[in-house]
Steps between C-alpha positions, in 0.01 A plus 500: 500500500490660845513881563781625723359700797713769671648391841490134406800289376463386152516120481404460142759621251223576249307727750432850388400816682130595505360733237518865596187651635358752260270787603131458431431866419719802415386670830520850334219754452526627145679194370335502153594864438848442620555187284357680198734796546813288533402326172442822322853615600656169358559324833387137552459532874599715800848357510577629168420846602724475808788350310494734210785758457345825361707757333631772736421873418820532328436199277741242678371189660414543870666173607697332228572133553851372592717395203458130429217456756207282372136560587402195714142617564331558824380280793146524611410188686633621844451879456604708205882497445706657222870420420746724685880539480683185433311202639287704727124533474316840580167481683249725339387704805355849553817686444567318176152572364544876608836518302324349200220762513747787531698362212197473274392849606832650404548312179459636147310187403149597353364227734660664800208687659261209472757241613565723808132502585494118476807469712322726759208259500749201554643705799152530648444128456825427679421720793161315556655155445870421527450200274255686271755531203553116514118431495454740209786377287408144559144553403600677178756217419220247556273679260769534231607135526150341500377735218825462289494302184712211643344477835702517831838363445849577642611638174204745496583604855861566422388706200299725729808563705463243775838359626567148361502338846143622561359478144417133513338492853299812405377360177401176678306682768321715254404187290367332817292760682486840326142612394450515126341798325132505605268580786753381776777717379267797433368471857845481644611822314188702573422401864740770626312750293184441690612399847562654745234755408143574511393234231472202751232309299696527178818391654325197636363417155862528365637280777289212379760436223790507740637193697280421803804425717804681333843411586606861440488642852425858385209385278374284794505802727327710250226246438462435872443871574255519200292215612493624851372828382232340301395283797486811722280679248261202483478492884436871515213475249345209696504710815348791313217280362429375862480864635266579210272210616530637859354844376815690600562704181773717664705188610433343169615806315826509708570134428418533132745797491778291634408216250508761213839636611633141521367412156441821304420320171249258653149607372333327782676708763429818317121411442480401873658824626260703271200292625599564860553875435152523350350350811693735714378799290144380553538451870433731786867599544583584147817692415477824299415397142636668178279782363307389187371761262298412187585731203230716350467274198418209723763285326810544724588475862761715670643356813716698748652392825730629778864401511497337842774245441787736524826298529737564786849635430728267314215287380370487145198719434169334468325489150141408443311264283132541423261218398141488386290224662188388310238433767642257760724326260832590649676240296394691186649829598645703229801739545423868417800674343629798713568829344752772596326563834609265771182527704228522239389298196247544228331187386344563160421138399235418749224262418158644544209342696734278703581546871860579554749566770841658501790398722819698557800275589828645643798332337865495602769317296244291324321397812171622648589715794160534679137408509323644186252777540172417315231724391117458527323335203483717195250452214541701194178591315577796267211742462379631164707793361418818326141501631307797367126585483287707260142600468302340218138536397276361780790384710880475539779305341810363676819411335809325635794273433492165665814285588559225232491224764165601645250218435185716571385855572212611713350841561263619773315833516477648853322791642757617739360305790781261621240273649308474176605186297476674166346389183701291244530661150574279196838582362764367251867482527560859385223697662116525531201709400245556784150631387239608537608724799335817639732792525730485804845384637567117509787307657618191338743230636678299242685177610707249311496130562813280483528109508581398856685201637180291551350588159267768632536871403679732732356847463683833538388765747357701217568837341249787574385705201256789530265586206253778455184432296340820332172592343509421137255575213264217395574351163275582209271214436430530134545691175246595240611513130293700245586468133269713300659490155702190417779705354472785754639560854429274792341639825595334825323588830557357841251441784545721807712307770350457843794697648721749300472665158506289182687592198558346153861546381689369193733241662869497380677367810547140632213254458291495827219297634189653654562608857880567478671802641557756233573802733811585301273637224297724717710805423460449129114458490277807435357658819145537368271298280624190330217264582461439126724523208468486106786312349572483126833323441646561157501221250749225580513576875351365814417683831394367846266699719506427871267617775676647803359595833668787681468605855761752619841386409398135445366335200371156405464337168171377362390318187655569157401494144712464179399716205664381176512688158639241264697635203396472145607207285705658224662377177276191477596278201391150394642310203553147377863378530507361147285528171556186302631236742203286621657436839462853618166604346306381817628768738576866529722720713376800702740771622443827687636740766410376841251738682652554851411465782272211397643158581253313264353561157204337339562389131188425304482389134190410301438405132252680280160349604644279785526516867807645680782309666684650808846470668633676812859601455715587819753783470793281592442258217445761247815687601687172454359384159431855368185368307185296531427214272135418428343219284312632189360366164543638150214741533500854642529555879431787733743527795438716814738563792363632822690591828371320811521667823582357858203299641495741808538818307247760385563553135496817294383367169739475204412418143616179342714480197385321173669349201391295196679190373430485121408175332777287383560480112342211316735206425610430131275251302766342281636162586821452675703389195420825327616692804823304493555566136446867545749505789754293278471747208594802719 
């Protein structure tokens, strides 16, 4: 069957006109939101909104239909037409849409305000494109027909409000060439959201799903403009690369800027612009760079710049974007969020030990408005914090707090001469102790090392710490303990130190090792004497005597001795757990009150005329079991419990406790059946 062509005489009686040309995209920015809003109000498409008759403010219909007049639907293939008076058709033009908007705005319908806003959007569409309403309604009808349960048929088109003379051709055209739900339709509905606009590369990616040579003249024009813009951006980037190879950074920066303005979302253009701006900043004719200030804690960078991009009158004001460039990798630049200040930013998430640059890009309407200003390289190496020094015996001690990311710490002692290289001092992560040192003032330089980009450590400039070493007394080298009577007091004497005065004092403070600073106790020590002391701790106690060397208001600890006077073992008892049962005749139970402060006791038991047996019992075990079990025979046993002192203690003797375990009673001699008979009689 031949298709009838306009302007030609039809020779075949079966000839039919060609299928109507349908739009290949809605041609409206914000189509998805408009379509969703129409559906939420109960309208199937935009024609329903324009044909509806909302209630007037008084409650009566705004345009009641004529009596007996049937609804024939609307025409849409040659523009959007609604039925008029009689057999006339009313073209939906700008005046018609304005009246519909006003009618919805004045109606009492709860949908009135939203419907008026949608009609206002349709008015804007009609101003931009006189055939925009036809395009929009045809696109919506195509979607409804193709996605409907029965597919595109004339009956379905009539049900959507299309005039019966156009319903069949419209359904046939939709079935033949309208895009189904999928990437092609999504691309057609979103291309206007992206282009025209600053997202050139994204628009080119979306255009891949659209027809390469569309029959829709508006879509063809849009794609031609899009592809021409992409080609121009590629040409500019090629020119910029050639100027870079010609070692002309300023010309390259200007060309990269044009390319970045042509394709703002192209990462290659942005990276090339930053790369050229870095070379301009390093060149002889550099522009004023932003001021960089490293914060006191060494973990943040404050960037400030002058607002030299003031916009002329009637032009949008220029904003700024700040990026952090790691080393020379401009393609890895990271944007730094701006605060409330338009010409300053604080970057508190700076990687340490890595060379960085900052670039300030002027931006207007989403496009870069000028060549970025780039700072000199910045390397953050935080110094140690809370550094402090104190004098200790024979030297000085430094304390500090290192950054958690520091891989190593080094310290150098300097004598104040800047030409002197200094002497390294062993240190750890939190500080150092430097001794022996003669009295005087010392200067230390503490530096932190951080992993660099090439694997080597990047060292900080160093924090200067001044410390003073003072003259300290010499520690006492030894103690002499004299114990005349085993149960009497103990005399402790110290040898005279090489420097200072030696004293023996009962030590009740924190445990100290020889040579530690105990200057806090100087005020509590006696002013005279004290080189020896007699100590007699009461039973059940322990005392520590420590030698202290004193010189002025400084004191150093020396050796110590522990004197222990164990308590007496009291309430010692020993007995057999049973008298007649043979399973328990071979052991005995020993109980007593534990003699504090002893941690061990020695339990001895010996039979009459035999050798002793011994057992060491720890305090923890006895306090758990509350007894000591020893093996014995039926004879008499003598039990002795003696407190044992600490191995390093001088002991004030304490007597041992004794107890006697009587012999077990003899066993009955009669045979077992007589014992059973006696038990039965009872």
